[in-house]
KELO-568200 format. One line per 2 residues: number of its first residue (from 1); their letters; for each residue x, y, z of N, C-alpha, C. Coordinates in Angstrom, 3 decimals, always signed. Each point is the difference from the previous one (the first is absolute). Example, Ala and Ser with C-alpha at 12.3 -4.5 7.8 and 13.67 -1.06 7.14 Angstrom:
% residues 2
1	AS	+13.190 -5.690 +7.800 -0.890 +1.190 +0.000 +0.900 +1.200 +0.000; -0.350 +1.050 -0.720 +0.820 +1.190 +0.060 -0.770 +1.090 +0.730
% end
This chain:
% residues 108
1	MS	-13.567 -13.841 -8.468 +1.016 +0.892 +0.246 -0.469 +1.221 +1.254; +1.162 -0.214 +0.754 -0.170 +0.951 +1.102 +0.483 +1.375 +0.424
3	HY	-0.135 +0.885 +0.583 +0.611 +1.222 +0.103 +0.567 +0.097 +1.074; +1.484 -0.205 +0.262 +0.582 +0.124 +1.525 +0.641 +1.481 +0.404
5	LV	-0.174 +0.260 +0.864 +0.365 +1.314 +0.266 +1.215 +0.019 +1.571; +1.274 +0.104 -0.548 +1.182 -0.332 +1.227 +0.414 +1.155 +0.389
7	LE	-0.248 +0.418 +1.466 +0.107 +1.032 +0.252 +1.624 -0.072 +0.798; +1.151 +0.897 -0.473 +1.121 -0.289 +1.062 +0.229 +0.979 +0.475
9	SR	+0.275 -0.462 +1.697 +0.200 +1.683 +0.458 +1.865 -0.450 +0.382; +0.953 -1.124 -0.430 +1.094 +0.175 +0.653 +0.717 +0.290 -1.691
11	DC	+1.065 +0.742 +0.840 +1.234 +0.364 -0.915 +1.016 -1.473 -0.310; +0.364 +0.166 -1.232 +0.294 -1.491 -0.601 +1.531 -0.220 +0.639
13	LE	+0.585 +1.063 +0.680 +1.257 -0.216 +0.626 -0.131 -0.197 +1.249; -1.631 +0.231 +0.993 -0.134 +0.001 +0.970 -0.069 -1.531 +0.220
15	SR	-0.921 -0.673 -0.957 -0.419 -1.475 +0.259 +0.356 -0.470 -1.329; +0.354 -1.165 +0.203 +0.642 -1.322 -1.100 -1.462 -0.746 -0.659
17	DS	-1.133 +0.170 +1.099 -1.546 -0.244 -0.885 -0.555 +0.605 -0.476; +0.442 +1.540 -0.604 -0.346 +0.702 -1.222 +0.066 -0.618 -1.310
19	KK	+1.300 -0.515 -0.172 +0.520 -0.830 -1.208 -1.451 -1.457 +0.187; +0.233 -0.576 +0.566 -0.931 -1.232 +0.271 -1.935 +0.904 -0.598
21	MA	-0.023 +0.703 +0.564 -1.323 +0.716 -0.338 -0.145 +0.775 -1.597; +1.081 +0.265 -0.016 +0.097 +0.560 -1.893 +0.270 -1.529 -1.115
23	TL	+0.359 -1.137 +0.826 +0.156 -1.064 -0.959 -1.603 -0.362 -0.213; -0.495 -0.257 +1.167 -1.400 -0.243 +0.030 -1.058 +0.786 -0.651
25	AE	+0.222 +1.191 +0.085 -0.591 +1.008 -1.149 +0.282 -0.405 -1.105; +0.909 +0.026 -1.192 +0.648 -0.760 -0.979 -0.735 -1.173 -0.139
27	EL	+0.063 -0.815 +0.420 -0.239 -1.592 +0.011 -1.677 +0.190 -0.214; -0.527 +0.875 +0.677 -1.708 +0.141 -0.183 -0.322 +0.447 -1.227
29	VQ	+1.247 +1.548 -0.416 -0.749 +0.357 -1.359 +0.327 -1.123 -1.026; +1.226 -0.953 -0.119 +0.230 -0.594 -0.918 -1.108 -1.349 +0.016
31	AG	-0.564 +0.164 +1.041 -1.171 -1.226 +0.062 -1.226 +0.469 -0.688; -0.091 +1.606 -0.111 -0.780 +0.302 -0.874 -1.339 +0.950 +0.736
33	HQ	+0.715 +0.197 +1.633 -0.860 +0.999 +0.744 +0.468 +1.110 -0.516; -0.694 +1.055 +0.659 -0.059 +1.484 -0.120 +0.413 +0.052 +1.843
35	VT	+1.466 +1.042 -0.553 +0.463 +0.244 +1.612 +0.331 +1.273 +0.010; -0.408 +0.775 +1.333 +0.401 +1.332 -0.138 +0.367 +0.291 +1.321
37	VF	+1.910 +0.000 -0.083 +0.449 +0.313 +1.118 -0.216 +1.472 +0.548; -0.229 +0.025 +1.685 +0.447 +1.503 +0.283 +0.934 -0.049 +1.269
39	LI	+0.372 +1.091 -0.576 +1.471 +0.283 +1.147 -0.766 +1.023 +1.045; +0.646 -0.274 +1.082 -0.718 +0.539 +0.890 +1.254 +0.200 +1.587
41	QN	-0.098 +1.209 +0.427 +0.956 +0.273 +1.541 +1.052 -0.357 -0.965; +1.116 -0.858 +0.498 +1.519 -0.005 -0.574 -0.099 -0.670 -0.841
43	GV	-1.003 -0.735 -0.474 -0.041 -0.635 -1.206 +0.161 +0.891 -1.245; -0.205 +1.423 +0.058 +0.282 +0.843 -0.994 +1.607 +0.100 -0.376
45	LG	+0.979 -0.095 +0.907 +1.040 +0.114 -0.014 +1.104 -0.427 -1.308; -0.724 -1.755 +0.037 +0.486 -0.506 -1.120 -0.725 +0.468 -1.770
47	AR	-0.777 +0.916 +0.178 -0.331 +0.138 -1.027 +0.735 +1.429 -1.068; +0.992 +0.367 +0.992 +0.771 +1.237 -0.514 +0.938 -0.327 -0.855
49	SG	-0.071 +1.026 -0.819 +0.596 -0.257 -1.583 +1.676 -0.520 -0.108; +0.537 +0.334 +1.535 +1.400 -0.057 +0.303 +0.051 -1.603 +1.022
51	AV	-1.423 -0.445 -0.083 +0.359 -1.351 +1.318 +0.333 -0.859 -0.555; +1.342 -1.080 +1.299 +0.846 -0.770 -0.671 -1.233 -1.076 -0.532
53	DF	-0.877 -0.137 +0.563 -0.677 -1.469 -0.655 -1.719 +0.687 -0.087; -0.106 -0.077 -1.372 -1.123 -0.267 +0.006 -0.996 -1.168 -0.382
55	FW	-0.372 -0.437 +1.037 -0.603 -1.487 -0.432 -1.436 -0.179 -0.811; -0.432 +1.113 -0.333 -1.457 -0.095 -0.575 +0.196 +0.056 -1.235
57	GE	+1.019 +0.687 -0.627 +0.316 +0.249 -1.438 -0.463 -1.488 -0.963; +0.532 -1.139 +0.160 -0.497 -0.714 -0.586 -1.585 -0.763 -0.220
59	MA	-0.736 +0.200 +1.236 -1.447 +0.167 +0.266 -0.540 +0.986 -1.153; +0.316 +1.159 -0.071 -0.228 +1.435 -0.652 -0.214 -0.231 -1.413
61	DR	+1.123 -0.825 +0.233 +0.753 -0.107 -1.990 -0.798 -0.826 -0.794; -0.570 -0.998 +1.162 -1.412 -1.116 -0.807 -1.178 +0.521 -0.147
63	GG	-0.283 +1.095 +0.728 -1.562 +0.604 -0.155 -0.219 -0.115 +1.522; +0.587 +0.161 +1.050 -0.583 +0.125 +1.288 +0.295 +1.520 +0.628
65	EV	-0.631 +0.423 +0.531 -0.226 +1.529 +0.552 +0.466 +0.642 +1.361; +1.077 +0.802 -0.142 +0.547 +0.367 +1.325 -0.402 +1.304 +0.262
67	LA	-0.030 +0.367 +1.031 -0.878 +1.448 +0.732 +0.871 +0.077 +1.134; +0.030 +1.230 +0.444 +0.789 +0.176 +1.085 -0.799 +1.413 +0.944
69	DE	-0.138 -0.290 +1.501 -0.886 +1.017 +0.637 +0.330 +1.260 -0.389; -0.498 +1.017 -0.266 -0.065 +1.307 -0.188 +0.216 +0.796 +1.523
71	FS	-0.128 -0.723 +0.845 +0.099 +0.601 +1.362 +1.198 -0.384 +0.439; +0.795 -1.352 -0.034 +0.656 -0.592 +0.495 +1.655 +0.807 -0.915
73	LR	-0.469 +0.300 -1.091 +0.971 +0.512 -1.126 +0.481 +1.311 +0.852; -1.083 +0.541 +0.358 -0.074 +1.452 +0.343 +0.770 +0.043 +1.478
75	ER	-0.530 -1.012 +0.692 +0.986 +0.170 +1.630 +1.632 -0.467 -0.361; +0.292 -0.624 -0.964 +1.322 -0.589 -0.154 +0.993 +0.938 -1.083
77	GI	-0.620 +1.258 -0.684 +0.678 +0.710 -0.676 +0.396 -0.540 -1.493; -1.215 -0.813 -0.288 +0.421 -0.671 -1.618 -1.081 +0.799 -0.858
79	PA	+0.555 +0.613 -0.676 -0.766 +0.563 -1.037 -0.325 -0.808 -1.186; -1.360 +0.326 -1.044 -0.569 -1.041 -0.606 +0.950 -0.389 -1.186
81	QG	+0.607 +1.067 -0.468 +1.230 -0.010 -0.666 +1.299 -0.832 +0.068; +0.146 -0.218 +1.149 +0.722 -0.651 +0.573 -0.174 -1.608 +0.209
83	LH	-0.902 -0.701 -0.219 -0.475 -0.956 -0.227 +0.440 -0.965 -1.197; +0.121 -1.290 +0.203 +0.606 -1.416 -0.933 -1.409 +0.474 -1.060
85	PG	+0.932 -0.171 -1.191 -1.246 -0.221 -1.417 -0.898 -0.824 +0.213; -1.444 +0.130 -0.168 -1.026 -0.782 +0.262 -0.838 -0.059 +1.177
87	VE	+0.289 +0.772 +1.135 +0.028 +0.396 +1.403 -1.263 +1.082 +0.047; -1.140 +0.012 +0.169 -0.964 +1.128 -0.204 -0.269 +0.040 +1.622
89	PA	+0.078 +1.389 +0.720 -0.636 +0.399 +0.929 -1.754 +0.088 -0.287; -0.239 -0.474 +1.524 -1.272 -0.324 +0.087 -0.485 +0.334 +1.543
91	SL	-1.293 +0.420 +0.052 -0.464 +0.372 +1.353 -0.570 -1.538 +0.571; -0.188 -0.078 +1.468 -0.410 -0.832 +0.546 -1.713 -0.457 -0.524
93	DR	-0.735 +1.013 -0.223 -1.404 -0.330 -0.823 +0.536 -0.855 -0.681; +0.814 -0.192 -1.416 +0.116 -1.034 -0.708 -0.073 -1.330 +0.609
95	VI	+0.545 -0.273 +0.731 +0.304 -1.178 +1.093 -1.627 -0.232 +0.193; -0.107 +1.154 +0.951 -1.663 -0.166 +0.480 -1.030 -0.891 -1.025
97	DL	+0.348 +0.796 -1.205 -1.226 -0.442 -1.008 +0.539 -1.540 -0.466; +1.034 +0.028 -0.040 +0.586 -1.613 -0.851 -0.379 -0.916 +1.319
99	MA	+0.039 +0.420 +1.038 -0.547 -1.142 +1.009 -1.571 -0.286 +0.098; -0.656 +1.565 -0.293 -1.469 -0.340 +0.160 -0.264 -0.900 -1.457
101	SG	+0.751 -0.076 -0.813 -0.525 -0.896 -1.296 +0.318 -1.374 +0.076; +0.502 -0.396 +1.193 -0.062 -1.405 -0.033 +1.780 -0.564 -0.361
103	CK	+0.716 +0.628 +0.141 +1.446 -0.205 -0.299 +0.544 -0.829 +1.122; +0.748 -1.168 -0.166 +0.984 -0.655 +0.573 +0.873 +0.721 +0.797
105	VI	-0.248 +0.155 +1.258 +1.234 +0.847 +0.718 +1.152 -0.481 +0.421; +1.659 -0.169 -0.328 +0.797 -0.051 +1.383 +1.037 +1.142 +0.215
107	WH	-0.253 -0.082 +0.677 +0.476 +0.977 +1.018 +1.571 -0.506 +0.810; +1.062 +0.836 -0.385 +1.071 -0.089 +0.597 +0.577 +0.912 +0.498
% end
């Protein structure tokens, strides 16, 4: 079993590829891999509780982890309490630690 770190920097409405990334992450979880998704830059927009499409929900429901960059959230005026259930604010330090631990990184 491998640990994957998926970095999503695009808004789900900005890029259709975001849905493909969420599907890939979900398939990795279903295959028994550990998956952490880190939403950064405009990727945090899809994590708002009122977002039209929250692509990461099914993956999180199956045991994946969804993090949102604290700096990106602040820059876009999104409070932690305004996030979709299951999304945890996190600092970039968390991503650096995961990268240093040997995670396989996929950046979109």
